LUMVOLO-13175 format. One record per residue (C-alpha): residue number from 1; residue in three letters; x, y, z. Coordinates in steps of 0.001 Angstrom, whole numbers. Each point is the difference from the previous one (the first is absolute). Layout:
LUMVOLO-13175
KOLSE, i, aa, px, py, pz
KOLSE, NUM, ALA, X, Y, Z
...
END
This chain:
LUMVOLO-13175
KOLSE, i, aa, px, py, pz
KOLSE, 1, UNK, 36445, 68341, 77121
KOLSE, 2, UNK, 2418, -1852, -2216
KOLSE, 3, UNK, 3670, 853, 76
KOLSE, 4, UNK, 1314, 2242, -2710
KOLSE, 5, UNK, 2862, -1054, -2221
KOLSE, 6, UNK, 3440, 384, 1580
KOLSE, 7, UNK, 1797, 266, -3356
KOLSE, 8, UNK, -403, 3792, -354
KOLSE, 9, UNK, 1453, 507, 3499
KOLSE, 10, UNK, 2942, -2332, -600
KOLSE, 11, UNK, 710, 1772, -3279
KOLSE, 12, UNK, -313, 3442, 1596
KOLSE, 13, UNK, 2690, -834, 2546
KOLSE, 14, UNK, 2266, -1695, -2571
KOLSE, 15, UNK, -347, -3451, 1564
KOLSE, 16, UNK, -1647, -2082, -2717
KOLSE, 17, UNK, -1382, 673, -3459
KOLSE, 18, UNK, -1034, -1934, -3070
KOLSE, 19, UNK, 1383, 2770, -2222
KOLSE, 20, UNK, 3320, 731, 1749
KOLSE, 21, UNK, 2628, -1937, 1941
KOLSE, 22, UNK, 132, 784, 3715
KOLSE, 23, UNK, 1407, -1837, 3012
KOLSE, 24, UNK, -2844, -2507, 369
KOLSE, 25, UNK, 126, -793, -3719
KOLSE, 26, UNK, 3673, -931, 375
KOLSE, 27, UNK, -678, -2122, 3098
KOLSE, 28, UNK, -2707, -1935, -1861
KOLSE, 29, UNK, 2162, -746, -3059
KOLSE, 30, UNK, 1023, -3517, 1170
KOLSE, 31, UNK, -3687, -904, 171
KOLSE, 32, UNK, -344, 1153, -3610
KOLSE, 33, UNK, 2568, -2611, -1014
KOLSE, 34, UNK, -2033, -2676, 1766
KOLSE, 35, UNK, -3129, 1250, -1777
KOLSE, 36, UNK, 1824, -197, -3352
KOLSE, 37, UNK, 1042, -3589, 686
KOLSE, 38, UNK, -3513, -1089, 1027
KOLSE, 39, UNK, -1519, 1635, -3068
KOLSE, 40, UNK, 2577, -1688, -2247
KOLSE, 41, UNK, -866, -3417, 1447
KOLSE, 42, UNK, -3749, 610, -408
KOLSE, 43, UNK, 407, 1238, -3569
KOLSE, 44, UNK, 2271, -2708, -1362
KOLSE, 45, UNK, -1072, -3047, 1992
KOLSE, 46, UNK, -3685, 491, 812
KOLSE, 47, UNK, -1406, 1765, -3063
KOLSE, 48, UNK, -3073, -1448, -1685
KOLSE, 49, UNK, 630, -512, -3711
KOLSE, 50, UNK, -3189, -1945, -702
KOLSE, 51, UNK, -1906, 1348, -3008
KOLSE, 52, UNK, -3037, 2044, 1071
KOLSE, 53, UNK, -3466, -1044, -1178
KOLSE, 54, UNK, -1015, 3663, 16
KOLSE, 55, UNK, 2646, 2661, -732
KOLSE, 56, UNK, 1285, 1951, 3004
KOLSE, 57, UNK, 1180, 3599, 35
KOLSE, 58, UNK, 1941, 1147, 3048
KOLSE, 59, UNK, 143, 3741, 627
KOLSE, 60, UNK, 2715, 749, 2518
KOLSE, 61, UNK, 3003, 2087, 912
KOLSE, 62, UNK, 3559, -429, 1191
KOLSE, 63, UNK, -540, 2118, 3107
KOLSE, 64, UNK, -2358, -263, 2956
KOLSE, 65, UNK, -3379, 1642, -589
KOLSE, 66, UNK, -1039, 3279, -1476
KOLSE, 67, UNK, 559, -170, -3765
KOLSE, 68, UNK, -3594, -154, -1219
KOLSE, 69, UNK, -458, -3748, -516
KOLSE, 70, UNK, -3644, -59, 1069
KOLSE, 71, UNK, -807, 3046, -2118
KOLSE, 72, UNK, 1435, -1694, -3089
KOLSE, 73, UNK, -1833, -3238, 843
KOLSE, 74, UNK, -3293, 1922, 122
KOLSE, 75, UNK, 713, 1741, -3298
KOLSE, 76, UNK, 1042, -3246, -1714
KOLSE, 77, UNK, -3048, -1861, 1320
KOLSE, 78, UNK, -2340, 2630, -1395
KOLSE, 79, UNK, 1915, 215, -3269
KOLSE, 80, UNK, -207, -3764, -542
KOLSE, 81, UNK, -3599, -235, 1211
KOLSE, 82, UNK, -969, 2615, -2590
KOLSE, 83, UNK, 1383, -2427, -2584
KOLSE, 84, UNK, -2338, -2727, 1344
KOLSE, 85, UNK, 2628, -2018, 1849
KOLSE, 86, UNK, -879, -1654, 3322
KOLSE, 87, UNK, 2640, 927, 2552
KOLSE, 88, UNK, 860, -1408, 3416
KOLSE, 89, UNK, 2219, 1839, 2456
KOLSE, 90, UNK, 2176, -1338, 2809
KOLSE, 91, UNK, 642, 2311, 2963
KOLSE, 92, UNK, 2392, -964, 2789
KOLSE, 93, UNK, -2104, 1294, 2898
KOLSE, 94, UNK, 2960, 1611, 1743
KOLSE, 95, UNK, -705, 884, 3661
KOLSE, 96, UNK, -3380, -1746, 64
KOLSE, 97, UNK, -1088, -2108, 2976
KOLSE, 98, UNK, 805, -3269, -1763
KOLSE, 99, UNK, 2124, 615, -3077
KOLSE, 100, UNK, -11, -3690, -981
KOLSE, 101, UNK, -3792, -307, -18
KOLSE, 102, UNK, -1386, -26, -3532
KOLSE, 103, UNK, -2973, 2320, -517
KOLSE, 104, UNK, -1866, 1311, -3030
KOLSE, 105, UNK, -708, 3698, 436
KOLSE, 106, UNK, -3624, 1160, -90
KOLSE, 107, UNK, -2036, 2998, 1161
KOLSE, 108, UNK, -23, -1331, 3572
KOLSE, 109, UNK, 3760, -520, 272
KOLSE, 110, UNK, 1861, 1894, 2711
KOLSE, 111, UNK, 3420, 1594, -277
KOLSE, 112, UNK, 1254, -1920, 3043
KOLSE, 113, UNK, -842, -3270, -1779
KOLSE, 114, UNK, 1031, 592, -3617
KOLSE, 115, UNK, 2083, 3190, 24
KOLSE, 116, UNK, -429, 3525, -1325
KOLSE, 117, UNK, 1492, -776, -3408
KOLSE, 118, UNK, -2329, -2949, -646
KOLSE, 119, UNK, -3082, 2064, 849
KOLSE, 120, UNK, 1215, 2918, -2106
KOLSE, 121, UNK, 557, -2261, -3021
KOLSE, 122, UNK, -3407, -1606, 482
KOLSE, 123, UNK, -1701, 3406, 320
KOLSE, 124, UNK, 1694, 1446, -3080
KOLSE, 125, UNK, -344, -2980, -2358
KOLSE, 126, UNK, -2434, -2787, -909
KOLSE, 127, UNK, 2636, -2682, 537
KOLSE, 128, UNK, 98, -2962, 2366
KOLSE, 129, UNK, 2442, 880, 2804
KOLSE, 130, UNK, 1498, -2809, 2080
KOLSE, 131, UNK, 1917, 836, 3162
KOLSE, 132, UNK, 2642, -2425, 1223
KOLSE, 133, UNK, 3659, 308, 964
KOLSE, 134, UNK, 637, -3338, -1722
KOLSE, 135, UNK, -290, 1187, -3582
KOLSE, 136, UNK, 335, -3502, -1454
KOLSE, 137, UNK, -2963, -1125, 2125
KOLSE, 138, UNK, -2014, 3033, -1143
KOLSE, 139, UNK, 876, -707, -3629
KOLSE, 140, UNK, -1139, -3614, 224
KOLSE, 141, UNK, -3276, 1038, 1643
KOLSE, 142, UNK, -735, 2533, -2735
KOLSE, 143, UNK, 849, -2500, -2750
KOLSE, 144, UNK, -2247, -2678, 1476
KOLSE, 145, UNK, -2993, 2198, 822
KOLSE, 146, UNK, -263, 2712, -2665
KOLSE, 147, UNK, 60, 307, -3776
KOLSE, 148, UNK, 2846, 2459, -446
KOLSE, 149, UNK, 2175, 1138, -2869
KOLSE, 150, UNK, 2760, 1514, 2095
KOLSE, 151, UNK, 1140, 282, 3626
KOLSE, 152, UNK, 1833, 3058, 1330
KOLSE, 153, UNK, 2025, -97, 3202
KOLSE, 154, UNK, 240, 3296, 1859
KOLSE, 155, UNK, 3622, -243, 1138
KOLSE, 156, UNK, 1807, -3322, 139
KOLSE, 157, UNK, 3263, 310, -1934
KOLSE, 158, UNK, 1823, -1947, 2699
KOLSE, 159, UNK, -2817, -2492, 619
KOLSE, 160, UNK, 1615, -2613, -2186
KOLSE, 161, UNK, -2482, -2814, 714
KOLSE, 162, UNK, -2388, 1807, -2332
KOLSE, 163, UNK, 1255, -395, -3551
KOLSE, 164, UNK, -618, 2994, -2223
KOLSE, 165, UNK, -309, 596, -3724
KOLSE, 166, UNK, 687, 3731, 131
KOLSE, 167, UNK, 1844, 2106, 2577
KOLSE, 168, UNK, -699, 3718, 117
KOLSE, 169, UNK, 2347, 1978, 2232
KOLSE, 170, UNK, -881, 3520, 1123
KOLSE, 171, UNK, 2880, 2351, 721
KOLSE, 172, UNK, -266, 3410, 1628
KOLSE, 173, UNK, 1349, 2884, -2026
KOLSE, 174, UNK, 1786, 1616, 2943
KOLSE, 175, UNK, 2434, -2029, 2096
KOLSE, 176, UNK, -1244, -3245, -1560
KOLSE, 177, UNK, 2198, -2202, 2206
KOLSE, 178, UNK, 103, 2135, 3131
KOLSE, 179, UNK, 3376, -280, 1703
KOLSE, 180, UNK, 914, -2992, -2172
KOLSE, 181, UNK, 81, -2493, 2873
KOLSE, 182, UNK, -1961, -3203, 458
KOLSE, 183, UNK, -2504, -580, 2765
KOLSE, 184, UNK, 147, 802, 2874
KOLSE, 185, UNK, 2841, 2498, -505
KOLSE, 186, UNK, -1820, 1477, -2988
KOLSE, 187, UNK, -3193, -367, -2026
KOLSE, 188, UNK, 1183, -2507, -2623
KOLSE, 189, UNK, -1500, -3477, -279
KOLSE, 190, UNK, 2374, -852, -2837
KOLSE, 191, UNK, 3119, 1615, -1417
KOLSE, 192, UNK, -658, 2487, -2855
KOLSE, 193, UNK, 1903, -2073, -2583
KOLSE, 194, UNK, -2896, -2506, -137
KOLSE, 195, UNK, -2144, 2597, -1800
KOLSE, 196, UNK, 1530, -1156, -3282
KOLSE, 197, UNK, -1537, -3440, 596
KOLSE, 198, UNK, -3581, 1240, 317
KOLSE, 199, UNK, -2439, 398, -2886
KOLSE, 200, UNK, -1267, 3562, 422
KOLSE, 201, UNK, 1252, 3010, 1937
KOLSE, 202, UNK, -2531, 2775, 669
KOLSE, 203, UNK, 786, 3267, 1773
KOLSE, 204, UNK, -2203, 1676, 2583
KOLSE, 205, UNK, 875, 3520, -1055
KOLSE, 206, UNK, -959, 3656, 42
KOLSE, 207, UNK, -2501, 1288, -2533
KOLSE, 208, UNK, 2515, 1610, -2356
KOLSE, 209, UNK, 2695, -2672, 173
KOLSE, 210, UNK, 1149, -1623, -3254
KOLSE, 211, UNK, 531, -3378, 1679
KOLSE, 212, UNK, -2323, -2836, -1122
KOLSE, 213, UNK, -2643, -581, 2620
KOLSE, 214, UNK, -2919, 1623, 1796
KOLSE, 215, UNK, -761, 2911, 2287
KOLSE, 216, UNK, -2723, 719, 2532
KOLSE, 217, UNK, -2858, 2210, -1112
KOLSE, 218, UNK, -575, 2083, 3137
KOLSE, 219, UNK, -2535, 2563, -1238
KOLSE, 220, UNK, -2967, -605, 2256
KOLSE, 221, UNK, -724, -1082, 3539
KOLSE, 222, UNK, -3204, -1652, 1205
KOLSE, 223, UNK, -1962, 884, 3114
KOLSE, 224, UNK, -586, -2660, 2669
KOLSE, 225, UNK, -3454, 1297, 851
KOLSE, 226, UNK, -1797, 386, -3326
KOLSE, 227, UNK, 2499, -1276, -2630
KOLSE, 228, UNK, 79, 3422, -1647
KOLSE, 229, UNK, 3221, 968, -1717
KOLSE, 230, UNK, 2091, 3145, 137
KOLSE, 231, UNK, 3030, 940, -2037
KOLSE, 232, UNK, 3159, -591, 1985
KOLSE, 233, UNK, 1204, 3463, -1025
KOLSE, 234, UNK, -2745, 1341, 2276
KOLSE, 235, UNK, 2161, -1166, 2917
KOLSE, 236, UNK, 2878, 2204, -1118
KOLSE, 237, UNK, 967, 2525, 2633
KOLSE, 238, UNK, -1758, -1903, 2786
KOLSE, 239, UNK, 1198, -2159, 2879
KOLSE, 240, UNK, -1167, -3612, 76
KOLSE, 241, UNK, 630, -3126, 2059
KOLSE, 242, UNK, 1443, -2803, -2126
KOLSE, 243, UNK, -777, -3316, 1699
KOLSE, 244, UNK, 1484, -2997, -1767
KOLSE, 245, UNK, 1225, -3542, 541
KOLSE, 246, UNK, 1730, -695, -3304
KOLSE, 247, UNK, 3577, -960, -795
KOLSE, 248, UNK, 2301, 2808, -1081
KOLSE, 249, UNK, -2422, 2940, 416
KOLSE, 250, UNK, 2739, 2476, -961
KOLSE, 251, UNK, -1044, -52, -3671
KOLSE, 252, UNK, -3556, 975, 939
KOLSE, 253, UNK, 1171, 2634, 2470
KOLSE, 254, UNK, 2274, 1639, -2551
KOLSE, 255, UNK, -2781, 122, -2606
KOLSE, 256, UNK, -2377, 1661, 2445
KOLSE, 257, UNK, 2606, 2525, 1085
KOLSE, 258, UNK, 509, 974, -3643
KOLSE, 259, UNK, -3656, 1050, 29
KOLSE, 260, UNK, 790, 2472, 2776
KOLSE, 261, UNK, -1849, -2065, 2609
KOLSE, 262, UNK, 1259, 342, 3561
KOLSE, 263, UNK, 47, -3537, 1391
KOLSE, 264, UNK, -278, -1255, 3546
KOLSE, 265, UNK, 1077, -3608, -500
KOLSE, 266, UNK, -1124, -3006, 2023
KOLSE, 267, UNK, 1946, -2960, -1391
KOLSE, 268, UNK, -813, -3557, 1074
KOLSE, 269, UNK, 1681, -3281, -1026
KOLSE, 270, UNK, -1050, -1466, -3341
KOLSE, 271, UNK, -3353, -1863, 155
KOLSE, 272, UNK, -620, 1198, 3563
KOLSE, 273, UNK, -3656, -33, 994
KOLSE, 274, UNK, -1276, 3449, 951
KOLSE, 275, UNK, -2382, 856, 2836
KOLSE, 276, UNK, -2475, 2914, 247
KOLSE, 277, UNK, 2258, 1498, 2672
KOLSE, 278, UNK, 2753, 382, -2584
KOLSE, 279, UNK, -2090, 2674, -1729
KOLSE, 280, UNK, -840, 2160, 3026
KOLSE, 281, UNK, 1852, 3313, -18
KOLSE, 282, UNK, -392, 3235, 1952
KOLSE, 283, UNK, -595, 2163, -3054
KOLSE, 284, UNK, -2275, 423, -3024
KOLSE, 285, UNK, 2458, -1006, -2714
KOLSE, 286, UNK, -1049, -2420, -2721
KOLSE, 287, UNK, 1244, -3592, 132
KOLSE, 288, UNK, 1461, -1749, -3036
KOLSE, 289, UNK, 1000, -3605, -672
KOLSE, 290, UNK, 465, -2441, -2862
KOLSE, 291, UNK, -2735, -2321, -1234
KOLSE, 292, UNK, 2021, -2901, 1387
KOLSE, 293, UNK, -343, 1607, 3448
KOLSE, 294, UNK, -3659, 772, -636
KOLSE, 295, UNK, -999, -3669, -320
KOLSE, 296, UNK, 1141, -498, 3604
KOLSE, 297, UNK, -2264, 2689, 1400
KOLSE, 298, UNK, -2807, 491, -2525
KOLSE, 299, UNK, -2585, -627, 2721
KOLSE, 300, UNK, 1352, 2661, 2335
KOLSE, 301, UNK, -1825, 3307, 392
KOLSE, 302, UNK, 2877, 2390, -630
KOLSE, 303, UNK, -790, 3626, -704
KOLSE, 304, UNK, 1842, 1981, -2656
KOLSE, 305, UNK, 1771, -3144, -1206
KOLSE, 306, UNK, 979, -747, -3598
KOLSE, 307, UNK, 1829, -2760, -1818
KOLSE, 308, UNK, 1966, -67, -3239
KOLSE, 309, UNK, -1394, -2575, -2458
KOLSE, 310, UNK, 2445, -2571, -1314
KOLSE, 311, UNK, 426, 989, -3629
KOLSE, 312, UNK, 3063, -313, -2188
KOLSE, 313, UNK, 768, 1098, -3543
KOLSE, 314, UNK, 1950, -2596, -1978
KOLSE, 315, UNK, 2202, 862, -2986
KOLSE, 316, UNK, -1243, -1235, -3365
KOLSE, 317, UNK, 3315, -1763, -619
KOLSE, 318, UNK, -539, -1995, 3196
KOLSE, 319, UNK, -3540, -891, -1068
KOLSE, 320, UNK, 1270, -1264, -3350
KOLSE, 321, UNK, 2821, -1970, 1634
KOLSE, 322, UNK, -2305, -1648, 2548
KOLSE, 323, UNK, -2638, -716, -2627
KOLSE, 324, UNK, 2559, -1787, -2181
KOLSE, 325, UNK, 1418, -2067, 2869
KOLSE, 326, UNK, -3395, -965, 1410
KOLSE, 327, UNK, -1448, -807, -3423
KOLSE, 328, UNK, 2944, -2327, -532
KOLSE, 329, UNK, -700, -1680, 3345
KOLSE, 330, UNK, -3633, -543, -925
KOLSE, 331, UNK, 846, -1026, -3555
KOLSE, 332, UNK, -2373, 2637, -1395
END
């Protein structure tokens, strides 16, 4: 069985947190200064400013993981495909066996080879998905082998060797910058002031928030066994096992608790592969996970298991803004 994430335990005992400042956060602060220096050197001395043959959109965030980048990539791919554009996607393949190996995702691809995000994007769109940690290499392969109108990079704000024509930064509505410290003392990849230098800021928000952005449509869950759907409100008042290996699962946990669902949480590190043993419990409670988790274990025979489909609702103002910016890129 894979090890569960240690972050909840460290936070529980006030040792380390990405949202607060505890003793280990303070100890790690000197390393954050080194990280800042390295990132500065990469950004200002090793950036690629060569004009792209095919426009590139980077969808990223200032913090590590968990802001909904892949969900927005999927939505944008489908939105643009519906307008008859041919889209290629670059996925970094984080925690795969060989992150630097370039692979085009197909129906036979395995999570261990291309990553859960790449498979999820491929399953949910009709786009070409290329997995490679070296995003510049992936871009060049897509340009030379496919007739594309646009290439979207899932994450990659600080991968400066890939030039980009449009940067979209996703910011969480609650505690958008965590404890405000840079890696590894905090969750920040860059200092918040750089937001003013990016093209578009989109909030991952709650349903009734007035902020410009998107929210997750969590109305239904899908059965592992027969793909039937039930309304998530049917889980209200019940106890379920939440098994997940996503970054920052707190947002999901809080949403489920608002539905009066009693959760038994089993939290694993982001992108962690899951084994059948991770779903064996000594009770009859239902099991719930995200669709990103589901792609890692879709072949497992797990009883009473459900997943939440990846579906977001995007504000009309955001649609108009993105349409204008992308149309300008494509000279439409």
